[in-house]
Structures are given as structure tokens and as C-alpha cells.
BATORKOL-624046 format. One record per residue (C-alpha): residue number from 1; residue in one letter; chain; x, y, z. Coordinates in nm, 4 decimals. Layout:
N
pos/code/unit/east/north/up
NUM/a/A/X/Y/Z;
...
end
This chain:
150
pos/code/unit/east/north/up
1/x/A/-4.9804/3.6986/0.5122;
2/x/A/-5.0880/3.4512/0.7798;
3/x/A/-4.7340/3.3156/0.8172;
4/x/A/-4.5876/3.6672/0.8490;
5/x/A/-4.8403/3.7503/1.1218;
6/x/A/-4.7569/3.4305/1.3093;
7/x/A/-4.3853/3.5063/1.2941;
8/x/A/-4.4494/3.8619/1.4131;
9/x/A/-4.6537/3.7318/1.7088;
10/x/A/-4.3660/3.5034/1.8067;
11/x/A/-4.1193/3.7924/1.7808;
12/x/A/-4.3422/4.0074/1.9998;
13/x/A/-4.3728/3.7353/2.2626;
14/x/A/-3.9934/3.7064/2.2744;
15/x/A/-3.9683/4.0767/2.3642;
16/x/A/-4.0432/4.0107/2.7300;
17/x/A/-3.8624/4.2366/2.9721;
18/x/A/-3.5707/4.0272/3.1023;
19/x/A/-3.5198/4.2287/3.4216;
20/x/A/-3.8772/4.2262/3.5563;
21/x/A/-4.0511/3.9708/3.3344;
22/x/A/-4.3221/4.2187/3.2321;
23/x/A/-4.5139/4.0723/2.9399;
24/x/A/-4.8246/4.2878/2.9524;
25/x/A/-4.7352/4.4971/2.6473;
26/x/A/-4.5947/4.2012/2.4542;
27/x/A/-4.8908/3.9799/2.5405;
28/x/A/-5.1341/4.2499/2.4325;
29/x/A/-4.9548/4.2964/2.0982;
30/x/A/-4.9352/3.9208/2.0411;
31/x/A/-5.3071/3.8809/2.1182;
32/x/A/-5.3896/4.1477/1.8589;
33/x/A/-5.1708/3.9728/1.6002;
34/x/A/-5.3248/3.6334/1.6748;
35/x/A/-5.6740/3.7849/1.6480;
36/x/A/-5.5743/3.9235/1.3074;
37/x/A/-5.4561/3.5775/1.2010;
38/x/A/-5.7866/3.4211/1.3056;
39/x/A/-5.9870/3.6938/1.1277;
40/x/A/-5.7766/3.6485/0.8142;
41/x/A/-5.8267/3.2700/0.8210;
42/x/A/-6.2022/3.3102/0.8720;
43/x/A/-6.2297/3.5595/0.5838;
44/x/A/-6.0287/3.3311/0.3556;
45/x/A/-6.2502/3.0354/0.4426;
46/x/A/-6.5680/3.2356/0.3780;
47/x/A/-6.4519/3.3661/0.0405;
48/x/A/-6.2888/3.0449/-0.0790;
49/x/A/-6.4547/2.8967/-0.3863;
50/x/A/-6.6957/2.6093/-0.3465;
51/x/A/-6.6043/2.2686/-0.4816;
52/x/A/-6.8719/2.0632/-0.6546;
53/x/A/-6.9588/1.7106/-0.7553;
54/x/A/-7.2123/1.4437/-0.6772;
55/x/A/-7.0198/1.3015/-0.3814;
56/x/A/-6.8998/1.6386/-0.2446;
57/x/A/-7.0128/1.7128/0.1118;
58/x/A/-6.8935/2.0599/0.2267;
59/x/A/-6.8941/1.9624/0.5935;
60/x/A/-6.6633/1.6680/0.5283;
61/x/A/-6.4635/1.7768/0.2239;
62/x/A/-6.4254/2.1561/0.1918;
63/x/A/-6.1434/2.2052/0.4427;
64/x/A/-5.9498/1.9004/0.3190;
65/x/A/-5.9848/1.9909/-0.0498;
66/x/A/-5.9025/2.3579/0.0116;
67/x/A/-5.5795/2.2649/0.1884;
68/x/A/-5.4976/2.0142/-0.0833;
69/x/A/-5.5569/2.2844/-0.3461;
70/x/A/-5.3227/2.5156/-0.1546;
71/x/A/-5.0483/2.2532/-0.1469;
72/x/A/-5.0762/2.1918/-0.5224;
73/x/A/-5.0813/2.5693/-0.5817;
74/x/A/-4.7638/2.6181/-0.3794;
75/x/A/-4.5839/2.3706/-0.6053;
76/x/A/-4.7303/2.4755/-0.9413;
77/x/A/-4.7449/2.8549/-0.9118;
78/x/A/-4.3948/2.8913/-1.0580;
79/x/A/-4.5183/2.7819/-1.4035;
80/x/A/-4.2611/2.5038/-1.4426;
81/x/A/-4.3369/2.1729/-1.6172;
82/x/A/-4.3935/1.8794/-1.3806;
83/x/A/-4.5382/1.5301/-1.3970;
84/x/A/-4.8112/1.4316/-1.1529;
85/x/A/-4.5523/1.2122/-0.9805;
86/x/A/-4.3163/1.5103/-0.9355;
87/x/A/-4.5995/1.7241/-0.7999;
88/x/A/-4.6911/1.4486/-0.5541;
89/x/A/-4.3310/1.4205/-0.4386;
90/x/A/-4.3157/1.7929/-0.3633;
91/x/A/-4.6628/1.8096/-0.2059;
92/x/A/-4.5749/1.5183/0.0196;
93/x/A/-4.3232/1.7371/0.1993;
94/x/A/-4.6062/1.9274/0.3700;
95/x/A/-4.7372/1.8423/0.7136;
96/x/A/-5.1097/1.8164/0.7828;
97/x/A/-5.2122/1.7802/1.1481;
98/x/A/-4.8644/1.6604/1.2404;
99/x/A/-4.8450/1.3999/0.9630;
100/x/A/-4.6919/1.4185/0.6184;
101/x/A/-4.9501/1.4892/0.3482;
102/x/A/-5.0271/1.1820/0.1399;
103/x/A/-5.2250/1.3245/-0.1500;
104/x/A/-5.2930/1.0684/-0.4213;
105/x/A/-5.2011/1.1324/-0.7825;
106/x/A/-5.5694/1.1247/-0.8809;
107/x/A/-5.6482/1.3884/-0.6156;
108/x/A/-5.3638/1.6086/-0.7416;
109/x/A/-5.4930/1.5693/-1.0974;
110/x/A/-5.8392/1.6761/-0.9812;
111/x/A/-5.6970/1.9846/-0.8063;
112/x/A/-5.5096/2.0778/-1.1246;
113/x/A/-5.8385/2.0585/-1.3155;
114/x/A/-6.0024/2.2769/-1.0493;
115/x/A/-5.7641/2.5604/-1.1373;
116/x/A/-5.9231/2.5753/-1.4846;
117/x/A/-6.2646/2.6605/-1.3370;
118/x/A/-6.3754/3.0222/-1.3244;
119/x/A/-6.4329/3.0190/-0.9482;
120/x/A/-6.0739/2.8981/-0.8960;
121/x/A/-5.9125/3.1585/-1.1212;
122/x/A/-5.9555/3.0352/-1.4818;
123/x/A/-5.5900/2.9371/-1.4967;
124/x/A/-5.4500/2.7686/-1.8051;
125/x/A/-5.3313/2.4152/-1.7446;
126/x/A/-5.0987/2.3077/-2.0243;
127/x/A/-5.0133/1.9457/-2.0876;
128/x/A/-4.7388/1.7891/-2.2972;
129/x/A/-4.6175/1.4354/-2.3474;
130/x/A/-4.3103/1.3504/-2.1438;
131/x/A/-4.0541/1.2109/-2.3881;
132/x/A/-3.8702/1.0099/-2.1242;
133/x/A/-4.1678/0.7821/-2.0510;
134/x/A/-4.4383/0.6630/-2.2866;
135/x/A/-4.7855/0.7564/-2.1666;
136/x/A/-4.6678/1.0094/-1.9075;
137/x/A/-4.7491/1.3793/-1.9267;
138/x/A/-4.6101/1.6965/-1.7780;
139/x/A/-4.8267/1.9876/-1.6684;
140/x/A/-4.7758/2.3541/-1.5988;
141/x/A/-5.0053/2.6216/-1.4660;
142/x/A/-5.0204/2.9636/-1.6294;
143/x/A/-5.2252/3.2746/-1.5589;
144/x/A/-5.5344/3.3365/-1.7740;
145/x/A/-5.3166/3.5685/-1.9871;
146/x/A/-5.0730/3.2804/-2.0500;
147/x/A/-4.8005/3.4354/-1.8346;
148/x/A/-4.6050/3.2638/-1.5624;
149/x/A/-4.7597/3.3272/-1.2234;
150/x/A/-4.5534/3.5410/-0.9892;
end
């Protein structure tokens, strides 16, 4: 939803009157869309589940872990089997503050385990041995009803 609102705001800003340069209507519409984006982001942050752990400090970790969780979700929501290495390769294509994300395999594994928790959706995380490499596993994320996530 946030991305669609951002794209709409850009489209509105491009609708500036070419003959007189009037942007009052476009600027007003864009401001409303940007306000909606900010409100949506604030609501999402307030309702996002809380991480836990002995070393967890919400002020330092919540935003980082939430974004990391979102990146892992975007890769795993299709319900396909992937190794941690494959997940990391796909997650690394995302930019965070102008830099490529460099999530470690242990961090990705932790985010996968988070999806099992009730506050993160009680998803089913299946694991199977990868036959190509000894000691390597593949994972897939399914809905609590064991269906692929749409």
C-alpha cells in the first residue's frame, strides 16, 4: 500500500499545468497522499509485533529487525523451498539507507524462526535436508493452515 501511495504522489506531482506552471492542486493532492503514507507507516510501526530476547533493545533494534523481517518475508512468502544461502542472496538485493542490505545467514535464520511465533503470525516453517549438499537444509514458509501464502 505504501509503495502504491508513493507512486500516486509522484504521478500527481507530474500533473503540473505546462502552460502556466500551476501546481497548487497537484501539490495539495500530493501532500495529502504523502500524509497518508506517513500515517500508514506510523500505524504499521505501532502495531508491529515486539521482538524479544535478553540482548534486545527496542530503541536500537526494533526498526532494524522489523525491516530485516520484511525483507525475509518478501522472499519467502511464495512458499518455495530455499536454503539460507539462497534467501541471503535474494535479500541482499534490497537497499537500506542507500546501501545494499548485508543480512547475515544467522540473522535470516532468526527471522525465519520469528515467523513461527504467535505474534508474528504462527506460520509453519518446514525444513528438509538438501540432497545436493550434506548438512545443508532448505526451508519454506507456509500459512498456519499449511497452505502457500498468497
